[in-house]
C-alpha positions, 0 to 999 in steps of 0.5 A: 391177458396176453399183453399183461403176461408179456409185460410181466416177462419184460419186467422179469427180463429186466430184473433177472431170476426171482429168489423167493416165491411166497403164497399167502392164503386167506384165513377165515379165523382172523380176529379182524373178521371175527370181530365184525361178524360174530356179534351179529351172528354171521359166518365170515363167508356171509360178508365177502365185503369184509373178507376182501377188505381184510385180505387187501390190508393184510397183503398190503402189510406183507408188501410193506414189510418186504419193501422195508427189508424186514424179512429177507433183506433188500429186494430188487423187486417183487412180483405178486399175483393177488390171489396172484401178483408180483412186485420189484424194486429196480435200480437203473442208471440214468445220465445224472442220477440213480433211481430206485423203483418199486415194480410189481405186476398183479393179477387177481384170481378167485377160487370157486370156493371163495378163498382169496390167495396171493403168489409173490415172487421176490427178486433179491439184490445180489448181496441178499441172494442166498448162495448156500444151503445154510443161507436158505435155512436162515429164512425157510424151514420145513420142520416142527418148531419146538413147543416149549421154546416157541409155543406161539409159533407152534400153535400158528404152525399147527393151524396152517402149515401142516399138509394133509394128512394124505397118502397112507393116513387118508387115501381119499384126500383131495390132493390124492390122484392115482394113489399118490399125493399131487404135491408129493407128500410125504416128503423124505427125511434129509439132513441138509437142504439141497438141489435136485436134478431139475433145479428144485430145492429139497429142504432139510427135514431131520428125523428129530423125533418131533410129532404133531397130531392132526385129525387123529394122525400123528405126523412128523416133519415129512408133512410140513409145508416150508415156511418163514417163521417170522411171517407165519407169526405176524400174519397168522395164516397159511403162508408158504415160502419157497426158494426159486431161481426159475422162469417157471414160477412166472409161468405158474403165476399166469397159467390161471389167466390163460385158462380163461374165466371160471365156468359152471354148468347150470341146469334149468327145468320146469317142474311142470304138472305132476298129473301129466303122464308124459313130459317133453325134456329139451336137454339143449334148453335145460343145460347152460355153460355159464361164466362163474363169478364168486361173491368175493370176485364181485366185491373185489371188482365193486371196490375197484381193487386192482385186477392187473397191476405192475410197477415199473410201468411197461409202455407197449411200443407200437411198430408200423410200416411207412404211412401205416400208423393208426389213426383213431377217431370218433364216428362223428368226427369231421374228415378234415380234422381226421386228416389234420390229426394224422398229419400233425400228430406223429405216432410213438414210432415216428416220435422216435425218429424225431428224438434221435435227431434232437438228442444225440445220446438217444441214438445209443438206445434201442426202441425197447430201451427208450422209455427208460430215459425219455417220456412220451407226451401224447399232446405234443407227440414228442419224446422228452428227456425223463426227469423223474419216474421210471418205466421200461418198454416192450415192443408190441407183438407182430405176428408172422403172418404180417410178413413185411412188419415181422421181418422189419 
């Protein structure tokens, strides 16, 4: 998990700051789901296989739209976290040609209540990056749409993009903590989009008199989640869009990964004979801390959908001292074969030295830059000039305790 997180930061370092942060959440009312479960008298949550398949199809459709520049324009890449995932299109100059690659890093997260969601970071090309508040307002809005002018958008918006109600309307809302909303709703009215001292964007929320009703509460623009009208209309689910230019968004994508697996405390007990007056209670035996795997996660893994995914491919480059490279062998391997393999097959690091002698232009590259121009062939233990595809490199982590390696 740590290695995949480090790979994500290498891609970020290569592509630069992200521009948009998109959150797409599952909708149990999607027509594709209801069409399958309603005729047989089941609820959507009774068929996690259908839930996973439909969400994967919807998510792939969203990514295709982003890649085809249908929503925000040309992207340099995106990162999405499937239920957490990221992605990007990168441009790099090779010796002869210019390659355009689509890159992504994808990690999967499953909520205990079973609803899948994806986080996506978009890295826009310079000509399509928002430069002014007006540019942001073209793609992101946090206001109630006009019901008469856009009735379909208003219906979708009313179902999926209204927060709460919380605060003064509902102090027992799950988002409330110590009397205030964890998501800082209700927001303040403002006439134009601006950036606060911490670098976060505050979207335009005019006091235009538009309201809507949710759970018997009349709400205004203070309770609206920022969204893109085109995405909301097409996918018909909660799809939050934020403008971002911070590295903290990448850390947010992986914070769930660092928390470890979901856990649950289970209680096991024997009812015993009710006629017995005294019963021995073994508390240590009765309680177990267990890993929790939801039905959606189980199905997702059974289908073989990606848990971790990234493009461009990140090559982890090993580093070692002289004659201390790793030699991998089976427990039944012949000792002579092991020694011969250690002598004849160079490590990736030693192959770098050989490539520097064979290719003069290789000497201008750092070790981490090497995979952008060269391909490592394990069967021949050599680096060859890259003719197609794209990859970036990352040196493997060396702890400070390994003093000799660390200072080298």
